[in-house]
ROTIDREN-510932 format. One record per residue (C-alpha): x, y, z. Coordinates in steps of 0.02 Angstrom, whole numbers. Layout:
<atoms>
<atom c1="X" c2="Y" c3="Z"/>
...
</atoms>
This chain:
<atoms>
<atom c1="924" c2="776" c3="-305"/>
<atom c1="1101" c2="720" c3="-270"/>
<atom c1="1175" c2="849" c3="-152"/>
<atom c1="1123" c2="987" c3="-37"/>
<atom c1="1164" c2="1111" c3="-173"/>
<atom c1="1022" c2="1037" c3="-273"/>
<atom c1="905" c2="1072" c3="-129"/>
<atom c1="912" c2="1255" c3="-162"/>
<atom c1="962" c2="1265" c3="-344"/>
<atom c1="808" c2="1185" c3="-421"/>
<atom c1="693" c2="1035" c3="-423"/>
<atom c1="799" c2="929" c3="-539"/>
<atom c1="896" c2="785" c3="-464"/>
<atom c1="1046" c2="817" c3="-575"/>
<atom c1="1191" c2="913" c3="-495"/>
<atom c1="1213" c2="1091" c3="-549"/>
<atom c1="1342" c2="1107" c3="-689"/>
<atom c1="1362" c2="1294" c3="-672"/>
<atom c1="1362" c2="1409" c3="-523"/>
<atom c1="1203" c2="1509" c3="-494"/>
<atom c1="1212" c2="1691" c3="-543"/>
<atom c1="1210" c2="1817" c3="-403"/>
<atom c1="1048" c2="1911" c3="-386"/>
<atom c1="1016" c2="2078" c3="-308"/>
<atom c1="928" c2="2073" c3="-139"/>
<atom c1="802" c2="2190" c3="-217"/>
<atom c1="742" c2="2043" c3="-323"/>
<atom c1="690" c2="1949" c3="-165"/>
<atom c1="550" c2="1985" c3="-44"/>
<atom c1="608" c2="2096" c3="99"/>
<atom c1="688" c2="1990" c3="236"/>
<atom c1="777" c2="2051" c3="393"/>
<atom c1="890" c2="1897" c3="385"/>
<atom c1="973" c2="1925" c3="216"/>
<atom c1="1109" c2="2058" c3="223"/>
<atom c1="1078" c2="2210" c3="115"/>
<atom c1="1201" c2="2281" c3="-10"/>
<atom c1="1242" c2="2416" c3="117"/>
<atom c1="1276" c2="2284" c3="250"/>
<atom c1="1400" c2="2199" c3="134"/>
<atom c1="1484" c2="2364" c3="91"/>
<atom c1="1501" c2="2409" c3="274"/>
<atom c1="1567" c2="2237" c3="319"/>
<atom c1="1708" c2="2251" c3="194"/>
<atom c1="1779" c2="2400" c3="289"/>
<atom c1="1858" c2="2290" c3="423"/>
<atom c1="1906" c2="2108" c3="441"/>
<atom c1="1801" c2="2070" c3="595"/>
<atom c1="1642" c2="2134" c3="514"/>
<atom c1="1682" c2="2035" c3="358"/>
<atom c1="1704" c2="1874" c3="459"/>
<atom c1="1541" c2="1906" c3="552"/>
<atom c1="1443" c2="1928" c3="391"/>
<atom c1="1522" c2="1773" c3="314"/>
<atom c1="1471" c2="1670" c3="466"/>
<atom c1="1296" c2="1741" c3="459"/>
<atom c1="1276" c2="1704" c3="273"/>
<atom c1="1340" c2="1526" c3="291"/>
<atom c1="1219" c2="1501" c3="435"/>
<atom c1="1076" c2="1564" c3="326"/>
<atom c1="1125" c2="1439" c3="191"/>
<atom c1="1125" c2="1298" c3="320"/>
<atom c1="955" c2="1352" c3="384"/>
<atom c1="884" c2="1356" c3="208"/>
<atom c1="948" c2="1181" c3="175"/>
<atom c1="875" c2="1114" c3="338"/>
<atom c1="707" c2="1195" c3="301"/>
<atom c1="699" c2="1113" c3="132"/>
<atom c1="750" c2="945" c3="205"/>
<atom c1="607" c2="959" c3="330"/>
<atom c1="489" c2="1003" c3="187"/>
<atom c1="548" c2="852" c3="88"/>
<atom c1="520" c2="736" c3="236"/>
<atom c1="344" c2="803" c3="255"/>
<atom c1="316" c2="776" c3="70"/>
<atom c1="389" c2="602" c3="86"/>
<atom c1="265" c2="561" c3="224"/>
<atom c1="114" c2="629" c3="131"/>
<atom c1="167" c2="540" c3="-29"/>
<atom c1="174" c2="378" c3="69"/>
<atom c1="6" c2="411" c3="150"/>
<atom c1="-77" c2="442" c3="-18"/>
<atom c1="3" c2="289" c3="-98"/>
<atom c1="-55" c2="182" c3="49"/>
<atom c1="-230" c2="255" c3="34"/>
<atom c1="-236" c2="211" c3="-151"/>
<atom c1="-180" c2="33" c3="-118"/>
<atom c1="-312" c2="18" c3="18"/>
<atom c1="-444" c2="91" c3="-97"/>
<atom c1="-403" c2="-36" c3="-233"/>
<atom c1="-416" c2="-179" c3="-108"/>
<atom c1="-583" c2="-116" c3="-41"/>
<atom c1="-654" c2="-93" c3="-215"/>
<atom c1="-602" c2="-269" c3="-262"/>
<atom c1="-683" c2="-337" c3="-103"/>
<atom c1="-841" c2="-238" c3="-138"/>
<atom c1="-853" c2="-306" c3="-315"/>
<atom c1="-829" c2="-484" c3="-253"/>
<atom c1="-960" c2="-462" c3="-115"/>
<atom c1="-1083" c2="-389" c3="-240"/>
<atom c1="-1059" c2="-539" c3="-356"/>
<atom c1="-1085" c2="-662" c3="-212"/>
<atom c1="-1242" c2="-572" c3="-157"/>
<atom c1="-1312" c2="-575" c3="-334"/>
<atom c1="-1279" c2="-762" c3="-351"/>
<atom c1="-1359" c2="-797" c3="-183"/>
<atom c1="-1511" c2="-693" c3="-230"/>
<atom c1="-1538" c2="-800" c3="-385"/>
<atom c1="-1526" c2="-960" c3="-283"/>
<atom c1="-1648" c2="-892" c3="-155"/>
<atom c1="-1770" c2="-841" c3="-291"/>
<atom c1="-1763" c2="-1015" c3="-366"/>
<atom c1="-1795" c2="-1093" c3="-196"/>
<atom c1="-1944" c2="-979" c3="-167"/>
<atom c1="-2016" c2="-1031" c3="-335"/>
<atom c1="-2000" c2="-1214" c3="-288"/>
<atom c1="-2087" c2="-1183" c3="-121"/>
<atom c1="-2226" c2="-1092" c3="-211"/>
<atom c1="-2251" c2="-1234" c3="-332"/>
<atom c1="-2256" c2="-1360" c3="-190"/>
<atom c1="-2379" c2="-1255" c3="-90"/>
<atom c1="-2493" c2="-1237" c3="-240"/>
<atom c1="-2494" c2="-1424" c3="-270"/>
<atom c1="-2532" c2="-1460" c3="-88"/>
<atom c1="-2675" c2="-1336" c3="-87"/>
<atom c1="-2755" c2="-1405" c3="-244"/>
<atom c1="-2736" c2="-1590" c3="-208"/>
<atom c1="-2743" c2="-1595" c3="-20"/>
<atom c1="-2557" c2="-1620" c3="-10"/>
<atom c1="-2528" c2="-1752" c3="-144"/>
<atom c1="-2492" c2="-1748" c3="-328"/>
<atom c1="-2641" c2="-1832" c3="-419"/>
<atom c1="-2531" c2="-1970" c3="-492"/>
<atom c1="-2455" c2="-2006" c3="-322"/>
<atom c1="-2627" c2="-2002" c3="-241"/>
<atom c1="-2691" c2="-2130" c3="-367"/>
<atom c1="-2542" c2="-2242" c3="-336"/>
<atom c1="-2563" c2="-2239" c3="-147"/>
<atom c1="-2751" c2="-2271" c3="-147"/>
<atom c1="-2738" c2="-2419" c3="-265"/>
<atom c1="-2718" c2="-2595" c3="-200"/>
<atom c1="-2818" c2="-2717" c3="-100"/>
<atom c1="-2792" c2="-2642" c3="70"/>
<atom c1="-2679" c2="-2781" c3="133"/>
<atom c1="-2557" c2="-2752" c3="274"/>
<atom c1="-2411" c2="-2745" c3="153"/>
<atom c1="-2501" c2="-2613" c3="50"/>
<atom c1="-2528" c2="-2506" c3="203"/>
<atom c1="-2343" c2="-2517" c3="249"/>
<atom c1="-2295" c2="-2470" c3="71"/>
<atom c1="-2412" c2="-2322" c3="71"/>
<atom c1="-2342" c2="-2260" c3="236"/>
<atom c1="-2164" c2="-2274" c3="171"/>
<atom c1="-2206" c2="-2174" c3="16"/>
<atom c1="-2290" c2="-2037" c3="116"/>
<atom c1="-2138" c2="-2029" c3="231"/>
<atom c1="-2020" c2="-2004" c3="84"/>
<atom c1="-2132" c2="-1869" c3="11"/>
<atom c1="-2139" c2="-1781" c3="179"/>
<atom c1="-1950" c2="-1782" c3="191"/>
<atom c1="-1935" c2="-1705" c3="17"/>
<atom c1="-2058" c2="-1568" c3="62"/>
<atom c1="-1964" c2="-1528" c3="222"/>
<atom c1="-1801" c2="-1519" c3="127"/>
<atom c1="-1879" c2="-1399" c3="2"/>
<atom c1="-1939" c2="-1283" c3="140"/>
<atom c1="-1773" c2="-1295" c3="234"/>
<atom c1="-1673" c2="-1258" c3="77"/>
<atom c1="-1779" c2="-1105" c3="43"/>
<atom c1="-1756" c2="-1039" c3="219"/>
<atom c1="-1569" c2="-1069" c3="215"/>
<atom c1="-1551" c2="-987" c3="44"/>
<atom c1="-1650" c2="-835" c3="101"/>
<atom c1="-1542" c2="-816" c3="257"/>
<atom c1="-1382" c2="-832" c3="157"/>
<atom c1="-1442" c2="-707" c3="27"/>
<atom c1="-1485" c2="-583" c3="163"/>
<atom c1="-1316" c2="-606" c3="247"/>
<atom c1="-1223" c2="-583" c3="83"/>
<atom c1="-1325" c2="-430" c3="40"/>
<atom c1="-1278" c2="-352" c3="208"/>
<atom c1="-1095" c2="-397" c3="177"/>
<atom c1="-1103" c2="-317" c3="5"/>
<atom c1="-1173" c2="-157" c3="81"/>
<atom c1="-1035" c2="-155" c3="211"/>
<atom c1="-902" c2="-184" c3="79"/>
<atom c1="-970" c2="-43" c3="-28"/>
<atom c1="-971" c2="73" c3="122"/>
<atom c1="-791" c2="25" c3="160"/>
<atom c1="-743" c2="63" c3="-20"/>
<atom c1="-834" c2="231" c3="-13"/>
<atom c1="-746" c2="275" c3="150"/>
<atom c1="-578" c2="224" c3="75"/>
<atom c1="-612" c2="337" c3="-74"/>
<atom c1="-641" c2="484" c3="44"/>
<atom c1="-480" c2="446" c3="138"/>
<atom c1="-385" c2="436" c3="-27"/>
<atom c1="-456" c2="602" c3="-85"/>
<atom c1="-403" c2="684" c3="78"/>
<atom c1="-230" c2="606" c3="67"/>
<atom c1="-211" c2="669" c3="-112"/>
<atom c1="-251" c2="845" c3="-57"/>
<atom c1="-118" c2="834" c3="79"/>
<atom c1="10" c2="761" c3="-41"/>
<atom c1="-24" c2="894" c3="-173"/>
<atom c1="-9" c2="1029" c3="-42"/>
<atom c1="157" c2="960" c3="23"/>
<atom c1="230" c2="948" c3="-153"/>
<atom c1="175" c2="1126" c3="-192"/>
<atom c1="251" c2="1189" c3="-30"/>
<atom c1="413" c2="1098" c3="-69"/>
<atom c1="419" c2="1171" c3="-244"/>
<atom c1="387" c2="1346" c3="-178"/>
<atom c1="526" c2="1325" c3="-51"/>
<atom c1="645" c2="1262" c3="-185"/>
<atom c1="612" c2="1418" c3="-288"/>
<atom c1="634" c2="1532" c3="-138"/>
<atom c1="795" c2="1446" c3="-84"/>
<atom c1="862" c2="1450" c3="-260"/>
<atom c1="843" c2="1638" c3="-265"/>
<atom c1="910" c2="1659" c3="-89"/>
<atom c1="1060" c2="1548" c3="-123"/>
<atom c1="1109" c2="1649" c3="-274"/>
<atom c1="1104" c2="1810" c3="-174"/>
<atom c1="1198" c2="1741" c3="-24"/>
<atom c1="1335" c2="1658" c3="-126"/>
<atom c1="1356" c2="1819" c3="-224"/>
<atom c1="1377" c2="1913" c3="-61"/>
<atom c1="1505" c2="1786" c3="-1"/>
<atom c1="1602" c2="1809" c3="-162"/>
<atom c1="1601" c2="1996" c3="-135"/>
<atom c1="1658" c2="1983" c3="46"/>
<atom c1="1797" c2="1860" c3="4"/>
<atom c1="1851" c2="1945" c3="-157"/>
<atom c1="1822" c2="1788" c3="-260"/>
<atom c1="1698" c2="1733" c3="-395"/>
<atom c1="1522" c2="1666" c3="-381"/>
<atom c1="1575" c2="1504" c3="-466"/>
<atom c1="1717" c2="1472" c3="-345"/>
<atom c1="1613" c2="1517" c3="-193"/>
<atom c1="1470" c2="1406" c3="-252"/>
<atom c1="1589" c2="1260" c3="-273"/>
<atom c1="1662" c2="1291" c3="-99"/>
<atom c1="1490" c2="1294" c3="-16"/>
<atom c1="1434" c2="1139" c3="-110"/>
<atom c1="1592" c2="1048" c3="-57"/>
<atom c1="1564" c2="1095" c3="125"/>
<atom c1="1385" c2="1032" c3="117"/>
<atom c1="1439" c2="867" c3="42"/>
<atom c1="1570" c2="846" c3="178"/>
<atom c1="1436" c2="872" c3="310"/>
<atom c1="1324" c2="743" c3="226"/>
<atom c1="1465" c2="616" c3="216"/>
<atom c1="1508" c2="645" c3="399"/>
<atom c1="1325" c2="624" c3="448"/>
<atom c1="1312" c2="460" c3="353"/>
<atom c1="1475" c2="396" c3="429"/>
<atom c1="1408" c2="436" c3="603"/>
<atom c1="1245" c2="343" c3="569"/>
<atom c1="1338" c2="190" c3="504"/>
<atom c1="1458" c2="191" c3="651"/>
<atom c1="1315" c2="206" c3="775"/>
<atom c1="1225" c2="59" c3="693"/>
<atom c1="1363" c2="-59" c3="750"/>
<atom c1="1307" c2="-39" c3="931"/>
<atom c1="1122" c2="-16" c3="896"/>
<atom c1="1016" c2="-156" c3="973"/>
<atom c1="924" c2="-271" c3="854"/>
<atom c1="762" c2="-185" c3="805"/>
<atom c1="594" c2="-252" c3="861"/>
<atom c1="454" c2="-252" c3="733"/>
<atom c1="296" c2="-157" c3="779"/>
<atom c1="151" c2="-264" c3="835"/>
<atom c1="66" c2="-249" c3="666"/>
<atom c1="184" c2="-175" c3="535"/>
<atom c1="103" c2="-91" c3="388"/>
<atom c1="-59" c2="-45" c3="475"/>
<atom c1="-11" c2="136" c3="498"/>
<atom c1="113" c2="262" c3="436"/>
<atom c1="223" c2="388" c3="526"/>
<atom c1="124" c2="539" c3="575"/>
<atom c1="-42" c2="474" c3="513"/>
<atom c1="-169" c2="340" c3="543"/>
<atom c1="-196" c2="193" c3="430"/>
<atom c1="-302" c2="244" c3="280"/>
<atom c1="-410" c2="92" c3="310"/>
<atom c1="-414" c2="88" c3="499"/>
<atom c1="-592" c2="155" c3="504"/>
<atom c1="-650" c2="44" c3="362"/>
<atom c1="-650" c2="-135" c3="427"/>
<atom c1="-651" c2="-261" c3="288"/>
<atom c1="-811" c2="-362" c3="282"/>
<atom c1="-802" c2="-541" c3="340"/>
<atom c1="-849" c2="-666" c3="207"/>
<atom c1="-1014" c2="-749" c3="256"/>
<atom c1="-1042" c2="-934" c3="225"/>
<atom c1="-1062" c2="-991" c3="47"/>
<atom c1="-1242" c2="-1009" c3="-10"/>
<atom c1="-1309" c2="-1186" c3="-2"/>
<atom c1="-1349" c2="-1286" c3="-157"/>
<atom c1="-1538" c2="-1296" c3="-167"/>
<atom c1="-1601" c2="-1465" c3="-224"/>
<atom c1="-1769" c2="-1468" c3="-317"/>
<atom c1="-1908" c2="-1560" c3="-226"/>
<atom c1="-1924" c2="-1742" c3="-275"/>
<atom c1="-2106" c2="-1778" c3="-312"/>
<atom c1="-2087" c2="-1922" c3="-435"/>
<atom c1="-2188" c2="-2070" c3="-369"/>
<atom c1="-2088" c2="-2225" c3="-326"/>
<atom c1="-2087" c2="-2371" c3="-446"/>
<atom c1="-2211" c2="-2507" c3="-396"/>
<atom c1="-2114" c2="-2654" c3="-330"/>
<atom c1="-2153" c2="-2795" c3="-208"/>
<atom c1="-2201" c2="-2721" c3="-42"/>
<atom c1="-2029" c2="-2710" c3="36"/>
<atom c1="-2007" c2="-2564" c3="150"/>
<atom c1="-1840" c2="-2478" c3="110"/>
<atom c1="-1785" c2="-2332" c3="218"/>
<atom c1="-1730" c2="-2177" c3="123"/>
<atom c1="-1546" c2="-2176" c3="80"/>
<atom c1="-1450" c2="-2038" c3="169"/>
<atom c1="-1320" c2="-1966" c3="52"/>
<atom c1="-1164" c2="-1919" c3="149"/>
<atom c1="-1100" c2="-1743" c3="122"/>
<atom c1="-964" c2="-1721" c3="-7"/>
<atom c1="-792" c2="-1710" c3="73"/>
<atom c1="-713" c2="-1539" c3="68"/>
<atom c1="-566" c2="-1524" c3="-51"/>
<atom c1="-398" c2="-1526" c3="37"/>
<atom c1="-322" c2="-1357" c3="75"/>
<atom c1="-180" c2="-1328" c3="-46"/>
<atom c1="-34" c2="-1242" c3="40"/>
<atom c1="64" c2="-1136" c3="-84"/>
<atom c1="248" c2="-1180" c3="-96"/>
<atom c1="367" c2="-1075" c3="5"/>
<atom c1="470" c2="-960" c3="-104"/>
<atom c1="652" c2="-967" c3="-55"/>
<atom c1="737" c2="-799" c3="-22"/>
<atom c1="828" c2="-737" c3="-176"/>
<atom c1="1016" c2="-743" c3="-184"/>
<atom c1="1152" c2="-716" c3="-311"/>
<atom c1="1078" c2="-688" c3="-482"/>
<atom c1="906" c2="-656" c3="-408"/>
<atom c1="970" c2="-502" c3="-317"/>
<atom c1="1065" c2="-447" c3="-471"/>
<atom c1="908" c2="-468" c3="-576"/>
<atom c1="805" c2="-373" c3="-449"/>
<atom c1="925" c2="-226" c3="-449"/>
<atom c1="938" c2="-231" c3="-638"/>
<atom c1="749" c2="-216" c3="-650"/>
<atom c1="748" c2="-64" c3="-535"/>
<atom c1="892" c2="16" c3="-629"/>
<atom c1="799" c2="-8" c3="-793"/>
<atom c1="663" c2="106" c3="-727"/>
<atom c1="780" c2="252" c3="-687"/>
<atom c1="716" c2="409" c3="-770"/>
<atom c1="536" c2="350" c3="-759"/>
<atom c1="400" c2="442" c3="-664"/>
<atom c1="350" c2="429" c3="-482"/>
<atom c1="166" c2="381" c3="-476"/>
<atom c1="67" c2="378" c3="-314"/>
<atom c1="15" c2="198" c3="-281"/>
<atom c1="105" c2="141" c3="-438"/>
<atom c1="172" c2="-34" c3="-466"/>
<atom c1="213" c2="-12" c3="-651"/>
<atom c1="238" c2="-36" c3="-789"/>
<atom c1="237" c2="152" c3="-821"/>
<atom c1="265" c2="226" c3="-648"/>
<atom c1="300" c2="174" c3="-469"/>
<atom c1="298" c2="237" c3="-291"/>
<atom c1="443" c2="191" c3="-175"/>
<atom c1="376" c2="24" c3="-112"/>
<atom c1="293" c2="-12" c3="-279"/>
<atom c1="463" c2="-8" c3="-365"/>
<atom c1="536" c2="-130" c3="-239"/>
<atom c1="382" c2="-242" c3="-249"/>
<atom c1="394" c2="-249" c3="-440"/>
<atom c1="583" c2="-273" c3="-439"/>
<atom c1="573" c2="-427" c3="-328"/>
<atom c1="421" c2="-491" c3="-420"/>
<atom c1="521" c2="-485" c3="-582"/>
<atom c1="634" c2="-623" c3="-512"/>
<atom c1="490" c2="-727" c3="-443"/>
<atom c1="489" c2="-665" c3="-264"/>
<atom c1="328" c2="-599" c3="-187"/>
<atom c1="351" c2="-460" c3="-60"/>
<atom c1="218" c2="-366" c3="38"/>
<atom c1="155" c2="-209" c3="-48"/>
<atom c1="192" c2="-84" c3="91"/>
<atom c1="366" c2="-19" c3="129"/>
<atom c1="359" c2="-51" c3="317"/>
<atom c1="301" c2="-230" c3="286"/>
<atom c1="439" c2="-254" c3="157"/>
<atom c1="567" c2="-204" c3="287"/>
<atom c1="500" c2="-299" c3="437"/>
<atom c1="454" c2="-461" c3="347"/>
<atom c1="628" c2="-483" c3="274"/>
<atom c1="711" c2="-642" c3="338"/>
<atom c1="868" c2="-546" c3="386"/>
<atom c1="902" c2="-372" c3="455"/>
<atom c1="1079" c2="-308" c3="479"/>
<atom c1="1158" c2="-147" c3="544"/>
<atom c1="1201" c2="-20" c3="410"/>
<atom c1="1383" c2="-60" c3="445"/>
<atom c1="1348" c2="-228" c3="362"/>
<atom c1="1233" c2="-171" c3="221"/>
<atom c1="1266" c2="-241" c3="50"/>
<atom c1="1208" c2="-235" c3="-130"/>
<atom c1="1020" c2="-266" c3="-145"/>
<atom c1="973" c2="-226" c3="35"/>
<atom c1="817" c2="-123" c3="73"/>
<atom c1="847" c2="39" c3="168"/>
<atom c1="711" c2="132" c3="263"/>
<atom c1="688" c2="317" c3="298"/>
<atom c1="585" c2="440" c3="400"/>
<atom c1="567" c2="331" c3="553"/>
<atom c1="488" c2="421" c3="700"/>
<atom c1="524" c2="284" c3="826"/>
<atom c1="364" c2="188" c3="793"/>
<atom c1="439" c2="63" c3="672"/>
<atom c1="338" c2="130" c3="526"/>
<atom c1="428" c2="209" c3="379"/>
<atom c1="380" c2="339" c3="249"/>
<atom c1="507" c2="286" c3="119"/>
<atom c1="610" c2="136" c3="62"/>
<atom c1="750" c2="120" c3="-64"/>
<atom c1="869" c2="-13" c3="-135"/>
<atom c1="1053" c2="-2" c3="-94"/>
<atom c1="1158" c2="-33" c3="-250"/>
<atom c1="1332" c2="-13" c3="-176"/>
<atom c1="1459" c2="125" c3="-197"/>
<atom c1="1363" c2="233" c3="-74"/>
<atom c1="1209" c2="246" c3="-184"/>
<atom c1="1026" c2="195" c3="-186"/>
<atom c1="900" c2="176" c3="-326"/>
<atom c1="729" c2="239" c3="-277"/>
<atom c1="563" c2="317" c3="-325"/>
<atom c1="577" c2="471" c3="-214"/>
<atom c1="441" c2="594" c3="-259"/>
<atom c1="343" c2="668" c3="-407"/>
<atom c1="481" c2="795" c3="-441"/>
<atom c1="629" c2="677" c3="-447"/>
<atom c1="545" c2="520" c3="-512"/>
<atom c1="650" c2="361" c3="-512"/>
<atom c1="833" c2="400" c3="-490"/>
<atom c1="1001" c2="346" c3="-420"/>
<atom c1="1044" c2="453" c3="-269"/>
<atom c1="1195" c2="466" c3="-153"/>
<atom c1="1154" c2="387" c3="13"/>
<atom c1="1249" c2="527" c3="99"/>
<atom c1="1118" c2="651" c3="38"/>
<atom c1="978" c2="534" c3="94"/>
<atom c1="1056" c2="523" c3="268"/>
<atom c1="967" c2="686" c3="308"/>
<atom c1="799" c2="597" c3="287"/>
<atom c1="803" c2="503" c3="454"/>
<atom c1="895" c2="352" c3="383"/>
<atom c1="857" c2="198" c3="489"/>
<atom c1="1006" c2="110" c3="568"/>
<atom c1="966" c2="-63" c3="498"/>
<atom c1="949" c2="-135" c3="323"/>
<atom c1="829" c2="-275" c3="269"/>
<atom c1="893" c2="-420" c3="165"/>
<atom c1="800" c2="-550" c3="61"/>
</atoms>
């Protein structure tokens, strides 16, 4: 959609090329608001009555436009909620898959450790605690003092190995149990996210259907009302349609100018405490599904050492304690500098190349996008990583300026309810226009910012 006329003339975003044909009021459902043919005929009998009816009809057209704008904002919000729910669902499913894989790996390690404990216990039961070859080695010798010391040292080493085997098995079992619990929690979080997404889809579908129904109704009503205006003013439907459209565009331009002027004195905005965790008019799709905390990594289970020591002169050597391996250094990813110049041009060029493509809930391409998905992909195309959500994209920008200072490539936000969370974002491309993925009906399009000013345009722009 590019003008208010499009709000009531159809679902296409292209401006109407021809005036809508006048319809008979009989073709519409009975409504006490729409003047009847007799009302129009009576009004033409004197100038005052004619002026009164003209004012009434123009008011009805304004009301119809405002109703559809409210419907579009509701659809905008539900579209955003559903897209956010899909992103959350994908994240939870990925986390659940990773937790399941960790639990499976830990279970294998625990099973191996249990096998080693079983083998050790069996040997101890059958031989009184010593492997036959080790027992023979220890009992050999002449019984000198040095032999006794050597035998004691050997038994100490064997005891340490056995303790390590039991400890490893206990640790592996505890880790496996913890990871199994984490996997269950992650799966439950993914299941809950799927339910939230299904509910959000129902709401989004309902809002789109309601918007489409209102578009159809307003299209019919607009044709009738403009036809009546043409009759009252002794002109043509085409001329009257052009006049009404021009008046609507003037109102939109005046509204945008007022918003821009007010932004000059608007105080610098303060980000919400946790941007991106909720959306206007709804709770965060994942707020009731806490992400599972990664448990500690499973320990590496060492097999028990039962090989008898090599016979050497009776020198008592304490067991060597192997120091733990140092942890690898944490690699801090390089900071990506904010784009400028050709980066912004490339980002906008990417978005413009998608014009005409479909709006897809939760989409990040390459076939379809939602509003924040288009911006995310456009910046990513020039090597800049932005957050996935629209509110985060706005608030995490290094610079925010009043709309009076907005420039090519800035991110604009819409449908703010005072909480700092937005239902829609778009890219300003200059000349009073934005490129955006608006909704399933309009897809990805270039739209006059003056028309979008009716969608609770925020007074600041975000700049990367």
